[in-house]
N, C-alpha and C positions, 0 to 999 in steps of 0.2 A: 337520265337527269334533266337534260335539256327539254324533253317532251313534257316532263312533269312540271318544270318551271314555266313552260309555255302555257300549261293548263291553268296555273295559278294566275298568270297574267291575263288570260282570257276571262276567267271568273271575276277577277278584279275589275276588268274593263266593264263587265256587265253589271255586277253587284258586289261591292266590297264586303257586304255582310256575310257572304258565304265562304270567304277565304278560310277562316278557322275550321269551319265544318269540312271543307274539301280536304284541307290538310289532315284532319283527323281521319277521315275515311280512307285516304290513300296511305296514311301511316299504317292503319290497321290491315290493309290489304297489300302492303308493299311486297309480300313474298310472291304475289302474282306477277310482279314486274322486275324481279331482281335477278340479274345475271342469266342463268341457265334458261329461265322461264321465257326471256325475250331475245336471247342471244342469236337464235336462228331465224327470228322473225324480221320482216321488212319493217320500215318506219311506218308505212300506212297501216300494217296489221297491228302494230303497238298502239298507234293513235286510235284505231277502231276499238281496241280493248279499253283504252282509257275513256273514250267517249261512252261506251256501254256502261262502265262503272260510274262515271259521272252522271249519266242519265238516270240510272237506278238510284243513286244517292241524292241528287239534286232535284230530280223530277223530269218528266217527259218534255216539259217546255224548254229545258236546257239542251236537248239533243241537237237542234239545228244551230244553236248558239256555239256549242262546243265544236261541231263539225266544221262550220264556217270559220271559226277562230283559228283552227290549225292551218288554214290555207290563207289567212289574212296577213298581208304584209305588215300591217300595223302591230299586230301582236307578235309576229316574228321578230320585228325590229326591237320592240320593247324588251323581248326576252333576251336577244343578243346583247343589248346595251346593259342589261342587268348582270351579264356575265363579265363585263369589263372589270379588270382589276387595276386600281390606282396604285402604282408603286409607292412605298414608304419613302418619306423624305421629299416628296414633291408638293 
């Protein structure tokens, strides 16, 4: 889930126009990334699969953007902040 959300942050940082399209593509292909499909894979292997699918769906020009985005501290931080939960009543 975190890697997928980081993908959305990366795409949003590059071009917000492709967020809906990216969500649609990954929703359609979610079975490739669900539980048993990725359970025994390392994080870099899962990221590589996501970069491949993102490159096929968004175009070759996105490959370097996606690859570098997963090692970028700015996208990592934005993803972690988006996971913060604000308790009710505060």
